[in-house]
Backbone as ProteinMPNN parsed JSONL, in Angstrom:
{"seq_chain_A": "MELFVGTLPPDVTRNALRTLFQPYCRHTTVRLEVKRFTDGSEARFGVVAFDSDRLARQAMRQLDGKVVNGSPVRVRRFSYRGGRGTPPRDNGDRRRRETPPEGDQ", "coords_chain_A": {"N_chain_A": [[189.824, 26.366, -53.106], [186.687, 28.076, -52.134], [183.246, 28.224, -53.307], [180.558, 30.298, -52.914], [177.073, 29.558, -53.299], [173.719, 31.309, -54.156], [170.591, 31.894, -53.632], [169.128, 29.731, -54.136], [166.778, 27.627, -55.184], [164.043, 26.085, -53.612], [163.616, 23.107, -54.255], [166.096, 22.431, -54.575], [168.7, 19.867, -54.73], [171.545, 18.382, -53.246], [172.771, 16.702, -55.012], [171.906, 17.576, -57.353], [173.021, 20.539, -57.491], [175.676, 19.698, -57.331], [175.738, 18.286, -59.935], [175.441, 20.9, -61.491], [177.949, 22.275, -60.783], [179.885, 19.804, -61.97], [180.894, 20.105, -64.891], [183.179, 21.958, -64.443], [184.661, 20.798, -62.31], [185.714, 17.591, -61.622], [186.314, 16.757, -59.146], [184.772, 17.639, -56.622], [183.768, 19.013, -54.022], [180.128, 19.494, -52.08], [178.63, 21.311, -50.53], [175.026, 21.765, -48.893], [173.159, 24.079, -47.754], [170.34, 24.916, -45.128], [168.657, 27.437, -44.318], [166.893, 29.053, -41.514], [164.427, 30.801, -40.866], [162.504, 32.766, -38.132], [160.129, 33.412, -39.025], [159.272, 31.066, -40.151], [160.15, 31.12, -42.702], [162.627, 30.054, -45.365], [166.014, 29.63, -46.538], [167.904, 28.66, -49.111], [171.248, 27.602, -49.574], [174.406, 26.841, -50.787], [177.704, 25.674, -50.648], [180.673, 24.995, -52.417], [183.99, 23.526, -53.06], [186.666, 23.476, -54.421], [189.263, 22.176, -56.252], [191.449, 23.678, -57.643], [191.494, 27.039, -58.068], [191.603, 28.229, -60.4], [189.384, 27.098, -61.854], [187.132, 27.38, -60.268], [187.288, 30.015, -60.272], [186.376, 30.162, -63.353], [184.103, 28.811, -63.397], [182.695, 30.327, -61.385], [182.422, 32.684, -62.583], [180.724, 31.896, -65.059], [178.367, 30.717, -63.868], [177.248, 32.7, -62.18], [174.261, 34.026, -62.069], [172.807, 32.258, -63.764], [169.949, 30.274, -64.338], [168.397, 28.322, -62.416], [166.252, 25.739, -62.132], [163.922, 27.767, -62.274], [164.991, 30.119, -60.551], [167.24, 32.432, -60.407], [170.399, 32.22, -59.77], [172.938, 33.002, -57.415], [176.413, 33.22, -57.506], [179.371, 33.529, -55.679], [182.368, 34.205, -54.562], [183.643, 31.887, -51.46], [183.701, 32.955, -48.227], [184.675, 33.003, -44.742], [182.432, 34.485, -42.22], [183.026, 36.797, -39.11], [182.025, 35.891, -35.651], [179.121, 34.447, -35.456], [179.291, 32.378, -37.642], [181.714, 31.525, -37.864], [184.045, 29.318, -38.245], [184.709, 26.614, -35.756], [188.219, 26.678, -34.516], [190.846, 24.299, -34.563], [191.927, 22.916, -31.935], [192.273, 20.507, -31.234], [191.634, 20.152, -28.474], [188.545, 20.04, -27.654], [186.964, 20.872, -25.819], [185.14, 23.183, -24.235], [186.746, 26.143, -22.758], [186.59, 27.538, -19.419], [187.149, 30.764, -17.914], [188.193, 31.808, -14.986], [186.953, 33.636, -12.602], [188.397, 37.151, -12.255], [189.943, 37.253, -9.24], [189.482, 34.667, -8.204], [191.482, 32.908, -8.661]], "CA_chain_A": [[188.799, 27.857, -53.443], [185.345, 27.642, -51.95], [182.403, 29.225, -53.556], [178.995, 30.343, -52.276], [175.791, 29.681, -54.321], [173.035, 31.661, -53.085], [169.339, 32.003, -53.86], [169.05, 28.073, -54.6], [165.013, 27.102, -55.118], [163.757, 25.239, -52.725], [163.458, 21.934, -54.62], [167.118, 21.718, -55.042], [169.22, 18.874, -54.317], [172.664, 18.138, -53.328], [173.364, 16.252, -56.45], [171.639, 18.687, -58.705], [173.991, 21.39, -57.275], [177.138, 18.837, -57.918], [176.115, 18.488, -61.504], [175.743, 21.962, -61.996], [179.445, 22.062, -61.055], [180.499, 18.823, -62.483], [181.632, 20.335, -65.988], [184.43, 22.901, -64.393], [185.791, 20.171, -61.802], [184.991, 16.454, -61.228], [185.968, 16.292, -57.686], [184.432, 19.032, -56.477], [183.13, 18.615, -52.481], [179.335, 19.984, -52.08], [177.298, 21.254, -49.017], [173.773, 22.027, -49.099], [172.413, 24.036, -46.256], [169.651, 25.439, -44.913], [168.569, 28.421, -43.05], [165.195, 28.408, -41.072], [164.072, 31.796, -40.027], [161.76, 32.691, -37.044], [158.653, 33.676, -39.404], [159.016, 30.067, -40.53], [160.491, 30.96, -44.322], [163.951, 29.28, -44.998], [166.849, 30.141, -47.345], [168.991, 27.435, -49.159], [172.504, 28.133, -50.209], [175.182, 26.049, -51.052], [179.114, 25.598, -50.408], [181.302, 24.108, -53.431], [184.923, 23.497, -52.582], [187.283, 23.185, -55.749], [191.045, 21.986, -56.279], [191.717, 24.743, -58.616], [191.219, 28.203, -58.096], [191.344, 28.681, -62.187], [188.292, 26.581, -62.379], [186.468, 27.942, -59.406], [186.869, 31.388, -60.884], [185.635, 30.016, -64.533], [182.862, 28.415, -62.731], [181.688, 31.471, -60.952], [181.673, 33.826, -64.218], [179.613, 31.302, -66.182], [177.506, 30.341, -63.384], [176.618, 33.614, -61.775], [172.725, 34.23, -62.709], [172.034, 31.043, -64.376], [168.602, 30.126, -63.801], [167.966, 27.082, -61.646], [164.8, 25.634, -61.698], [163.386, 29.06, -62.016], [165.718, 30.734, -59.759], [168.802, 33.144, -60.925], [171.339, 31.84, -58.691], [174.025, 33.953, -57.059], [177.612, 32.43, -57.49], [180.743, 34.174, -55.43], [183.882, 33.969, -53.641], [183.385, 31.972, -49.912], [184.354, 33.441, -46.956], [183.926, 32.942, -43.541], [182.463, 36.013, -41.359], [183.224, 36.498, -38.114], [180.779, 36.124, -35.153], [178.447, 32.901, -35.055], [178.923, 31.942, -38.922], [183.188, 30.901, -37.949], [184.181, 27.995, -37.994], [185.89, 26.276, -34.705], [189.572, 26.453, -34.499], [190.636, 22.627, -34.11], [192.901, 22.841, -31.557], [192.655, 19.216, -30.472], [190.55, 20.217, -27.452], [187.021, 20.769, -28.545], [186.132, 21.112, -24.359], [185.285, 25.182, -23.656], [187.77, 26.365, -21.241], [186.027, 28.505, -18.636], [188.194, 31.36, -17.386], [187.708, 31.687, -13.831], [186.728, 35.322, -12.365], [189.045, 37.63, -11.122], [190.545, 36.569, -7.668], [189.576, 33.146, -7.859], [192.919, 31.918, -9.034]], "C_chain_A": [[187.442, 27.446, -53.311], [184.641, 28.673, -52.598], [181.246, 29.321, -53.301], [177.822, 30.365, -53.409], [174.842, 30.026, -53.792], [171.595, 31.701, -53.989], [168.962, 30.945, -54.431], [166.981, 27.986, -54.282], [165.043, 26.167, -54.233], [163.575, 23.657, -52.874], [165.138, 21.478, -55.132], [167.828, 21.015, -54.446], [170.697, 19.146, -54.281], [173.468, 17.567, -54.675], [173.144, 17.111, -57.234], [173.072, 19.644, -58.792], [175.237, 20.463, -57.493], [176.865, 18.759, -58.957], [175.625, 19.716, -62.053], [177.237, 22.404, -62.05], [180.252, 21.32, -61.824], [181.275, 19.121, -63.767], [182.93, 21.327, -65.558], [185.389, 21.855, -63.538], [185.031, 18.424, -61.192], [185.331, 16.074, -59.777], [185.772, 17.534, -56.823], [183.624, 18.453, -54.601], [181.99, 19.866, -52.555], [178.643, 20.017, -50.703], [176.294, 21.916, -49.577], [173.441, 22.782, -47.792], [171.063, 25.127, -46.115], [169.393, 26.406, -43.791], [167.462, 28.899, -42.517], [165.69, 30.211, -40.326], [162.63, 32.122, -39.124], [160.392, 32.768, -37.901], [158.142, 32.353, -40.301], [159.656, 29.767, -42.183], [162.103, 30.227, -44.224], [164.612, 30.179, -46.643], [167.943, 28.839, -47.716], [170.144, 27.711, -50.194], [173.503, 26.906, -50.07], [176.93, 26.314, -51.107], [180.134, 24.963, -51.205], [182.914, 24.126, -53.497], [185.649, 22.645, -53.944], [188.547, 23.06, -55.269], [191.757, 22.986, -56.832], [190.94, 25.881, -58.617], [190.839, 28.933, -59.649], [189.84, 28.237, -62.123], [187.26, 27.008, -61.566], [185.884, 29.39, -60.261], [186.11, 31.122, -62.374], [184.324, 29.681, -63.943], [182.002, 29.624, -62.335], [181.258, 32.297, -61.966], [180.683, 32.934, -65.043], [178.427, 30.783, -65.508], [176.578, 31.246, -62.518], [175.455, 34.049, -62.662], [172.419, 33.629, -63.518], [170.916, 30.56, -63.733], [168.886, 28.569, -63.969], [166.587, 26.294, -61.197], [163.715, 26.861, -61.147], [163.931, 30.201, -61.388], [166.871, 31.131, -60.52], [169.504, 32.604, -59.472], [172.64, 32.657, -58.491], [175.34, 32.89, -56.608], [178.954, 33.628, -56.74], [181.778, 33.35, -54.562], [183.111, 33.742, -52.157], [184.045, 32.783, -49.407], [183.744, 33.517, -45.691], [183.852, 34.271, -42.565], [182.632, 35.879, -39.627], [181.988, 36.306, -37.127], [180.385, 34.104, -35.126], [178.89, 31.825, -36.351], [180.98, 31.274, -39.019], [182.858, 30.341, -37.312], [184.914, 27.6, -36.804], [187.344, 25.888, -35.274], [189.734, 24.85, -33.85], [192.242, 22.922, -33.607], [193.792, 21.947, -30.422], [192.064, 19.105, -29.324], [189.588, 20.832, -27.705], [186.372, 21.234, -26.694], [186.327, 22.644, -24.564], [185.87, 24.904, -22.552], [187.135, 27.545, -20.303], [187.548, 29.244, -18.073], [187.587, 31.776, -15.879], [187.592, 33.433, -13.446], [187.949, 35.992, -11.74], [189.139, 37.667, -9.902], [189.996, 35.848, -7.076], [190.589, 32.359, -8.219], [193.372, 31.619, -8.087]], "O_chain_A": [[186.935, 26.643, -54.095], [185.07, 29.826, -52.613], [180.638, 28.261, -53.45], [177.793, 31.216, -54.298], [174.588, 29.358, -52.79], [171.74, 31.483, -55.192], [168.321, 31.164, -55.459], [166.284, 28.281, -53.311], [166.026, 25.445, -54.071], [163.41, 22.951, -51.879], [165.406, 20.508, -55.841], [167.83, 21.343, -53.26], [171.19, 19.958, -55.064], [174.522, 17.973, -55.165], [174.068, 17.55, -57.918], [173.927, 19.618, -59.678], [175.928, 21.133, -58.26], [177.813, 19.224, -59.589], [175.333, 19.629, -63.246], [177.75, 22.823, -63.087], [181.228, 21.827, -62.379], [182.323, 18.489, -63.892], [183.76, 21.458, -66.458], [186.597, 21.83, -63.771], [184.028, 18.285, -60.493], [184.708, 15.168, -59.224], [186.68, 18.274, -56.442], [183.014, 17.397, -54.431], [182.354, 20.988, -52.906], [178.236, 19.092, -49.999], [176.452, 22.595, -50.592], [173.445, 22.127, -46.75], [170.863, 26.022, -46.937], [169.779, 26.276, -42.629], [166.802, 29.343, -43.455], [166.651, 30.635, -39.684], [161.614, 31.608, -39.593], [159.469, 32.12, -37.409], [157.105, 32.331, -40.963], [159.681, 28.681, -42.761], [162.632, 29.928, -43.154], [164.054, 30.92, -47.452], [168.613, 28.21, -46.897], [169.982, 27.981, -51.384], [173.297, 26.053, -49.207], [177.293, 27.316, -51.724], [180.669, 24.109, -50.498], [183.214, 25.061, -54.239], [185.312, 21.54, -54.37], [188.991, 23.572, -54.241], [192.885, 23.13, -56.361], [189.804, 25.851, -59.09], [190.063, 29.852, -59.913], [189.031, 29.13, -62.372], [186.207, 27.052, -62.203], [184.778, 29.737, -60.674], [185.19, 31.906, -62.605], [183.43, 30.509, -64.119], [180.895, 29.892, -62.8], [180.096, 32.602, -62.238], [179.82, 33.519, -65.699], [177.48, 30.399, -66.195], [175.464, 30.884, -62.141], [175.63, 34.39, -63.832], [171.655, 34.17, -64.317], [170.955, 30.435, -62.508], [169.299, 27.863, -64.889], [166.056, 26.316, -60.086], [163.013, 26.929, -60.138], [163.408, 31.29, -61.625], [167.471, 30.319, -61.224], [169.024, 32.672, -58.34], [173.335, 32.927, -59.471], [175.326, 32.049, -55.71], [179.36, 34.532, -57.47], [181.838, 32.208, -54.105], [182.368, 34.558, -51.611], [184.955, 33.378, -49.984], [182.613, 33.952, -45.469], [184.817, 34.944, -42.204], [182.333, 34.841, -39.036], [180.887, 36.522, -37.633], [181.022, 33.074, -34.907], [178.856, 30.61, -36.155], [181.437, 30.722, -40.021], [182.066, 30.311, -36.37], [185.94, 28.269, -36.678], [187.604, 25.081, -36.167], [189.04, 24.33, -32.976], [193.274, 23.083, -34.258], [194.725, 22.048, -29.625], [191.867, 17.948, -28.954], [189.581, 22.033, -27.974], [185.347, 21.901, -26.559], [187.351, 23.213, -24.943], [185.76, 24.017, -21.705], [187.364, 28.663, -20.764], [188.627, 28.689, -17.867], [186.389, 32.055, -15.814], [188.19, 34.293, -14.092], [188.499, 35.457, -10.778], [188.204, 38.245, -9.348], [189.797, 35.89, -5.862], [190.538, 31.138, -8.076], [194.387, 30.923, -8.08]]}, "name": "protein", "num_of_chains": 1, "seq": "MELFVGTLPPDVTRNALRTLFQPYCRHTTVRLEVKRFTDGSEARFGVVAFDSDRLARQAMRQLDGKVVNGSPVRVRRFSYRGGRGTPPRDNGDRRRRETPPEGDQ"}
């Protein structure tokens, strides 16, 4: 299971995020992302992958709303959204295949 960790303060690091979740699972994969907006502001969020759904749910219950460096963080179950946030499918061929216009076949 993967957890989304939102509303992270600007000074949080990947190691700090890993340390926050370490009591719940020693072997976690942690990604820290920064989304930049056109007005120059940015939002930081993390995705933490767990081997155990039970431990992920426990971490979610206990860490949601916890104050980290002055900011209460949001911890939710991570799910991919459609559109631009959808991960590419790995079909072995990463080249984009162009569909010929009708009549040019």
